[in-house]
C-alpha positions, 0 to 999 in steps of 0.5 A: 500500500502506498499513500498518495500526496493527499494523505502524506501532505495532509498529515504533515499540514495537520501536524504543523497546525497542531504545533501552534500552541497559541489560539492564533490562526495559522496562515496557509502560507506559513504551513505551506512554507514550513512543510514545503507544500504548494498553497493551492494544493494545501487549500484543497486538502484543508477544504476537505479537512474543514468540511469533516470537522478537523479544522476551522477557518478564520477570515480576515487579515489576521485569519488562518486555520485552527484545529477544531479539536484537541490534538489528542482527539485527532488520530493519524487514521482519522486524517488519512481516512478522510483524505484517502478513503478506507485503508486497505491492502487489497480491494477485496477487503473493502469490496467483496464484490470486487473478486469472484473468489472472495468467499473461497480465497485463501489469502483474503484472511491475510489481507484482512489481518494486515488491514486490521493491523494498519488500522490499529496502528494509525488509530493509536497515534494522535497529533499530540503523540506526533508533537510529543515525539517531535519535541523529544527528537528535537530536544536540545541538550543544554547541559553540554553548553558552556556558560 
């Protein structure tokens, strides 16, 4: 399974938006620059994310975007499913009519287990986890600095 740019860029943009600790709206140009994503493409993604209740937009000169929920309440799976659709390693797992051998296929159970494993992982990671991991990875060790 390979994610498209929708899922990858959407997750990066939501992470960048969730890093903002202030309640000030974050401009789309700031997010696009920080994550190296086209503003036009980001606008398309944010339309979908706003429509699905993950972000809210603030109009005006000081406008931008805010998370509509706490970072701990938005999972990677929520974002990917909204932007990419259902997660599946094989079409037969989400659409039994796509294969004439669906009822007798010996590998279908394997694909179902792999899909379930992926779903469990992506729904176990939320934006707050990503922020915490980012902060831990980028922590500066001040103890080695000379005064």
